[in-house]
C-alpha positions as CSV (number, residue, x, y, z in Angstrom):
1,M,146.0,98.8,164.9
2,R,144.2,95.8,163.2
3,G,140.7,95.1,164.4
4,V,140.2,98.4,166.1
5,I,137.2,100.5,165.1
6,N,136.5,104.0,166.2
7,M,133.3,105.5,164.8
8,E,133.1,109.2,165.7
9,D,132.2,109.5,169.4
10,R,131.6,105.9,169.9
11,E,133.6,103.6,172.3
12,I,136.6,102.0,170.7
13,V,136.0,98.4,170.2
14,V,138.7,95.8,169.5
15,L,137.7,92.7,167.4
16,S,138.7,89.7,169.3
17,K,137.7,86.0,169.8
18,G,136.3,86.9,173.2
19,V,136.4,85.1,176.6
20,P,135.6,81.3,176.7
21,G,132.2,80.7,178.4
22,E,130.9,84.2,177.7
23,P,128.6,84.8,174.9
24,C,130.1,86.5,171.9
25,P,128.6,90.0,171.3
26,I,128.6,89.3,167.5
27,A,126.7,86.0,167.9
28,K,124.2,87.7,170.3
29,T,123.5,90.3,167.7
30,L,123.1,87.8,164.9
31,E,120.7,85.7,167.0
32,I,118.4,88.8,167.1
33,I,118.8,90.3,163.6
34,G,120.3,87.4,161.6
35,T,117.0,85.5,160.8
36,K,115.4,85.6,157.4
37,W,113.3,88.7,156.7
38,T,114.5,90.6,159.8
39,F,117.1,92.7,157.9
40,L,114.3,93.8,155.5
41,I,112.0,94.7,158.3
42,L,114.8,96.9,159.8
43,R,115.6,98.4,156.4
44,D,112.0,99.3,155.7
45,L,111.5,100.9,159.2
46,M,114.7,102.8,158.8
47,L,113.6,104.2,155.5
48,E,109.9,104.8,156.3
49,G,110.1,105.6,160.0
50,V,106.6,104.3,161.0
51,M,104.8,101.4,159.3
52,R,101.6,99.3,159.7
53,F,101.7,95.6,159.6
54,S,100.0,95.5,156.3
55,D,102.5,97.9,154.7
56,L,105.4,95.8,156.0
57,Q,103.8,92.7,154.6
58,K,103.3,94.3,151.1
59,S,106.9,95.6,151.0
60,M,108.3,92.0,151.5
61,S,107.0,89.7,148.8
62,G,106.7,86.2,150.1
63,I,106.6,86.7,153.8
64,S,103.7,85.1,155.6
65,P,101.7,87.0,158.2
66,K,102.8,84.4,160.8
67,T,106.5,84.9,160.0
68,L,106.1,88.8,160.0
69,S,104.4,88.6,163.4
70,L,107.1,86.4,164.9
71,R,109.9,88.6,163.6
72,L,108.2,91.8,164.8
73,R,107.6,90.2,168.3
74,G,111.2,89.2,168.5
75,L,112.4,92.7,167.6
76,E,110.0,94.2,170.1
77,E,111.1,91.8,172.9
78,H,114.8,92.9,172.3
79,N,113.8,96.7,172.3
80,I,114.7,97.1,168.7
81,L,111.2,98.4,167.7
82,T,108.1,99.6,169.4
83,R,104.6,98.6,168.7
84,K,101.9,101.2,169.2
85,V,98.2,100.0,169.2
86,Y,95.5,102.5,168.6
87,P,92.1,101.9,170.2
88,E,90.2,101.9,166.9
89,V,87.9,99.6,165.1
90,P,89.5,97.9,163.2
91,P,92.6,98.0,165.4
92,R,95.5,100.0,164.0
93,V,99.0,99.0,164.8
94,E,102.2,100.9,164.0
95,Y,105.8,99.8,164.3
96,S,108.9,102.1,164.5
97,L,112.5,101.7,165.6
98,T,113.7,102.5,169.0
99,E,116.9,104.4,169.6
100,K,118.6,101.1,170.1
101,G,117.1,99.9,166.8
102,K,118.4,102.9,164.9
103,K,121.9,102.1,166.0
104,L,121.8,99.1,163.6
105,Q,121.8,101.5,160.5
106,G,125.5,101.3,160.3
107,I,125.5,97.5,160.1
108,L,122.9,97.7,157.2
109,V,124.8,100.4,155.4
110,E,128.1,98.3,155.6
111,M,126.2,95.2,154.4
112,K,124.8,97.1,151.4
113,R,128.3,98.4,150.7
114,F,129.7,94.9,150.8
115,G,126.9,93.5,148.7
116,L,127.6,96.1,146.0
117,T,131.0,94.6,145.6
118,L,129.7,91.0,144.9
């Protein structure tokens, strides 16, 4: 059947236009992860596991500290990543993906697969 995806033990999802007046699940996902830099943050955390703010900034040439802070805060608010602050001087902050965040790996892999065909 066209538009149906069954990925291992996951629920079967049918691609459809949705219900008028209800938010589209794809649009909701893009609101969270579709902004500039967010995919690179997710990619780096998937590859590295745990990263500090300075390491994330170094891995993304051109991102400002303000933008990185905003993206990290947004992902934390949506329970995509966790922020752990250590009571040290200077303060040490580490970021890692939650289980919910790790579920985005399939999206990133498929985007890479598509990008390799361009």
